[in-house]
C-alpha positions as CSV (number, residue, x, y, z in Angstrom):
1,M,0.0,0.0,0.0
2,S,1.3,3.4,-0.9
3,E,2.5,5.5,2.0
4,K,1.8,8.8,0.3
5,L,-1.6,8.7,-1.4
6,Q,-2.9,11.9,-2.9
7,F,-6.7,12.7,-3.0
8,S,-8.6,15.3,-5.0
9,I,-12.2,16.0,-4.1
10,G,-13.0,16.9,-7.6
11,V,-15.1,19.8,-9.1
12,D,-18.5,19.1,-7.7
13,L,-17.7,19.6,-4.0
14,S,-14.5,21.6,-4.1
15,D,-16.2,24.8,-3.0
16,L,-18.1,23.1,-0.3
17,E,-14.9,21.4,1.0
18,K,-13.2,24.8,1.2
19,G,-16.1,26.2,3.1
20,L,-16.0,23.3,5.6
21,D,-12.3,23.8,6.1
22,K,-12.9,27.5,6.6
23,A,-15.7,26.8,9.1
24,S,-13.5,24.4,11.0
25,Q,-10.7,27.0,11.3
26,S,-13.2,29.7,12.3
27,I,-14.6,27.5,15.1
28,R,-11.1,27.0,16.5
29,S,-10.2,30.7,16.2
30,F,-13.4,31.8,17.7
31,A,-12.9,29.5,20.7
32,D,-9.4,30.7,21.3
33,R,-10.5,34.4,21.2
34,N,-13.5,33.9,23.4
35,K,-12.4,31.3,26.0
36,E,-13.1,33.5,28.9
37,S,-16.6,34.5,27.6
38,F,-17.5,30.8,27.1
39,E,-16.5,30.0,30.7
40,K,-18.6,32.9,32.1
41,F,-21.5,31.9,29.9
42,G,-21.3,28.3,31.1
43,K,-21.5,29.4,34.7
44,S,-24.4,31.7,34.0
45,M,-26.3,28.9,32.4
46,V,-25.9,26.7,35.5
47,N,-27.2,29.6,37.7
48,I,-30.1,30.6,35.5
49,G,-31.4,27.1,35.0
50,D,-35.1,27.1,34.1
51,Q,-34.9,30.5,32.3
52,F,-33.3,28.7,29.3
53,K,-36.4,26.7,28.4
54,F,-36.8,28.8,25.3
55,V,-33.7,27.1,23.7
56,S,-34.9,24.9,20.9
57,L,-34.7,21.1,21.3
58,A,-32.9,21.0,17.9
59,A,-30.1,23.2,19.2
60,L,-29.9,21.1,22.4
61,G,-29.8,18.0,20.3
62,L,-27.0,19.3,18.1
63,G,-25.0,20.3,21.2
64,A,-25.5,17.0,22.8
65,A,-24.4,15.1,19.7
66,S,-21.3,17.3,19.4
67,I,-20.4,16.8,23.0
68,K,-20.8,13.1,22.6
69,M,-18.5,13.1,19.5
70,A,-15.9,15.3,21.4
71,S,-16.0,12.9,24.3
72,D,-15.5,9.9,22.1
73,F,-12.6,11.7,20.4
74,T,-10.9,12.3,23.8
75,E,-11.5,8.6,24.7
76,S,-9.9,7.5,21.5
77,M,-6.9,9.7,22.1
78,N,-6.5,8.1,25.6
79,K,-6.8,4.6,24.1
80,V,-4.2,5.4,21.5
81,D,-1.8,6.6,24.3
82,V,-2.3,3.4,26.3
83,A,-2.1,1.0,23.4
84,F,0.9,2.4,21.6
85,G,2.9,4.2,24.4
86,Q,5.8,6.1,22.9
87,S,4.7,5.1,19.4
88,S,1.3,6.9,19.8
89,Q,2.4,10.0,17.9
90,V,2.7,7.9,14.8
91,I,-1.0,7.1,15.1
92,K,-2.0,10.7,15.8
93,D,0.0,12.1,12.9
94,F,-1.6,9.4,10.6
95,A,-5.1,10.2,11.8
96,K,-4.7,13.9,10.8
97,T,-4.2,12.8,7.2
98,S,-6.7,9.9,7.1
99,L,-9.7,11.9,5.8
100,N,-7.9,13.0,2.6
101,M,-6.0,9.7,2.1
102,F,-8.7,7.2,2.9
103,G,-12.0,9.0,3.5
104,I,-11.9,8.3,7.3
105,S,-12.3,11.1,9.8
106,E,-9.6,11.7,12.4
107,G,-11.7,10.5,15.3
108,T,-12.8,7.3,13.5
109,A,-9.2,6.6,12.4
110,L,-8.0,7.0,16.0
111,D,-10.7,4.7,17.3
112,M,-9.9,2.0,14.7
113,A,-6.2,2.2,15.3
114,A,-6.6,1.9,19.0
115,L,-8.7,-1.2,18.6
116,F,-6.2,-2.9,16.2
117,G,-3.3,-1.8,18.5
118,D,-4.9,-3.1,21.6
119,M,-5.3,-6.5,20.0
120,A,-1.9,-6.5,18.5
121,T,0.0,-5.7,21.7
122,S,-2.1,-8.1,23.8
123,M,-0.9,-10.8,21.4
124,G,2.7,-10.1,22.0
125,L,3.6,-7.6,19.2
126,P,5.8,-4.6,20.3
127,Q,4.1,-1.2,20.3
128,Q,6.2,0.2,17.4
129,Q,5.3,-2.7,15.1
130,A,1.7,-2.6,16.3
131,A,1.5,1.1,15.3
132,L,2.7,0.5,11.8
133,M,0.4,-2.5,11.4
134,S,-2.6,-0.5,12.7
135,T,-2.1,2.4,10.4
136,S,-1.8,0.1,7.5
137,L,-5.0,-1.7,8.4
138,V,-6.9,1.5,8.9
139,G,-5.9,2.6,5.5
140,L,-6.8,-0.8,4.0
141,A,-10.2,-0.5,5.6
142,G,-10.8,2.8,3.8
143,D,-9.6,1.3,0.5
144,L,-11.8,-1.8,1.0
145,A,-14.8,0.4,1.8
146,S,-14.2,2.2,-1.4
147,F,-13.4,-0.8,-3.6
148,K,-16.3,-3.0,-2.3
149,N,-18.7,-0.1,-1.7
150,I,-19.3,-1.1,1.9
151,D,-19.5,0.7,5.2
152,I,-16.2,1.4,6.9
153,K,-17.4,-0.6,10.0
154,Q,-17.9,-3.7,7.9
155,A,-14.4,-3.4,6.6
156,M,-13.1,-2.9,10.1
157,T,-15.0,-5.9,11.4
158,A,-13.5,-8.1,8.7
159,L,-10.0,-6.9,9.3
160,N,-10.4,-7.8,13.0
161,G,-9.9,-11.3,11.7
162,V,-6.2,-10.6,11.4
163,F,-6.0,-10.7,15.2
164,T,-8.9,-13.0,16.1
165,G,-8.6,-15.6,13.3
166,E,-12.3,-15.2,12.5
167,T,-12.8,-15.8,8.8
168,E,-16.5,-15.4,7.9
169,S,-16.4,-11.6,7.7
170,L,-13.2,-11.8,5.5
171,K,-14.9,-14.3,3.3
172,M,-17.7,-11.8,2.6
173,L,-15.0,-9.6,1.1
174,G,-13.5,-12.5,-1.0
175,I,-10.6,-13.3,1.3
176,V,-10.7,-17.0,2.2
177,M,-8.3,-17.4,5.1
178,T,-8.5,-21.0,6.0
179,E,-5.7,-22.7,8.0
180,A,-4.8,-24.7,4.9
181,N,-4.5,-21.5,2.9
182,L,-2.4,-19.9,5.6
183,Q,-0.1,-22.8,5.7
184,Q,0.4,-22.8,1.9
185,F,1.0,-19.1,2.0
186,A,3.6,-19.5,4.8
187,F,5.4,-22.1,2.6
188,T,5.5,-19.6,-0.3
189,Q,7.1,-17.1,2.0
190,G,9.8,-19.5,3.0
191,I,8.3,-20.3,6.4
192,T,8.4,-24.0,7.2
193,K,7.0,-23.8,10.7
194,S,3.5,-25.3,11.1
195,V,0.7,-22.7,11.8
196,Q,-0.4,-24.8,14.7
197,E,3.0,-24.5,16.3
198,M,3.2,-20.7,15.9
199,T,2.9,-18.2,18.8
200,Q,-0.1,-15.8,18.8
201,A,2.2,-13.0,17.6
202,E,3.5,-15.1,14.7
203,K,0.0,-16.1,13.7
204,V,-1.0,-12.4,13.6
205,Q,1.9,-11.5,11.4
206,L,1.1,-14.3,9.1
207,R,-2.6,-13.4,8.8
208,Y,-1.6,-9.8,8.3
209,A,0.7,-10.6,5.4
210,Y,-1.9,-13.0,3.9
211,V,-4.6,-10.4,4.0
212,L,-2.3,-7.8,2.4
213,G,-1.4,-10.3,-0.3
214,N,-5.0,-11.0,-1.1
215,T,-6.3,-7.4,-1.2
216,K,-3.8,-5.9,-3.7
217,N,-6.7,-4.9,-6.1
218,A,-8.3,-2.9,-3.4
219,Q,-5.2,-1.1,-2.1
220,G,-5.0,2.5,-3.2
221,D,-8.6,2.4,-4.5
222,F,-9.7,5.5,-2.5
223,A,-6.9,7.5,-4.1
224,R,-7.8,6.2,-7.6
225,T,-11.6,6.8,-7.3
226,G,-11.8,9.7,-4.8
227,G,-13.5,11.9,-7.4
228,G,-16.5,9.5,-7.6
229,A,-19.8,10.4,-6.1
230,A,-19.7,7.7,-3.4
231,N,-16.3,8.7,-2.1
232,Q,-17.1,12.4,-2.3
233,M,-20.2,11.9,-0.1
234,R,-18.1,9.8,2.3
235,V,-15.6,12.6,2.7
236,F,-18.4,15.1,3.1
237,T,-20.0,13.1,5.9
238,E,-16.7,12.5,7.6
239,R,-15.7,16.2,7.4
240,L,-19.0,17.1,9.1
241,K,-18.0,14.6,11.9
242,E,-14.7,16.5,12.4
243,I,-16.5,19.9,12.5
244,S,-19.0,18.5,15.0
245,T,-16.2,17.1,17.2
246,Q,-14.5,20.5,17.2
247,L,-17.7,22.2,18.2
248,G,-18.2,19.6,21.0
249,M,-14.7,20.4,22.3
250,I,-15.7,24.1,22.7
251,L,-18.9,23.1,24.5
252,L,-17.1,20.8,26.8
């Protein structure tokens, strides 16, 4: 999989993308300039209480959703720190580029990487290797979602099989990862050790290499087809998630 994939949103949504970027920057700038005012306003809301009944339910719902997304983002950051330790910055830097490279919002990329990393390290892989493997799998999930036209969660669930050994979800994507196939693949890689005799870490690395070897057609698909309507809408939706998360950070 290419490490430096370039993505162009295309003509149809280019102005909208610029607008969303500008809105995102404005939110951050406004929050920085008015931090003290926000704090005073928050205290006044607590004191006034029932006098705010005129606030629309729609506005409250938007605020609640934004706060939830901001809270989830913070939790994902914490999970990344725990799972990857000193290698956590690799994940954070990757997540900042995941929207343009793979159509995955920063928060979603962090959450996916934390899940993969937690499973990888629990099975004996060092944190640095787990970080590289996790970013690769997050990117692959984005490419599979694009290539197979499926939801990113379905792609993530299937790739969990790299760590769990579960094969049905992978089979739905055309990846038949039976033990016999794994053993044959190991032989082609010059590995003579039986799969049954391998450690958990060795099995994970073998499954990872097998999955990469059987998804070559999908790898890089988001970069190739990023201008298509499906991927443009995916980026648009994920961009809105990022803006909502930033708004939630301010409300928090």
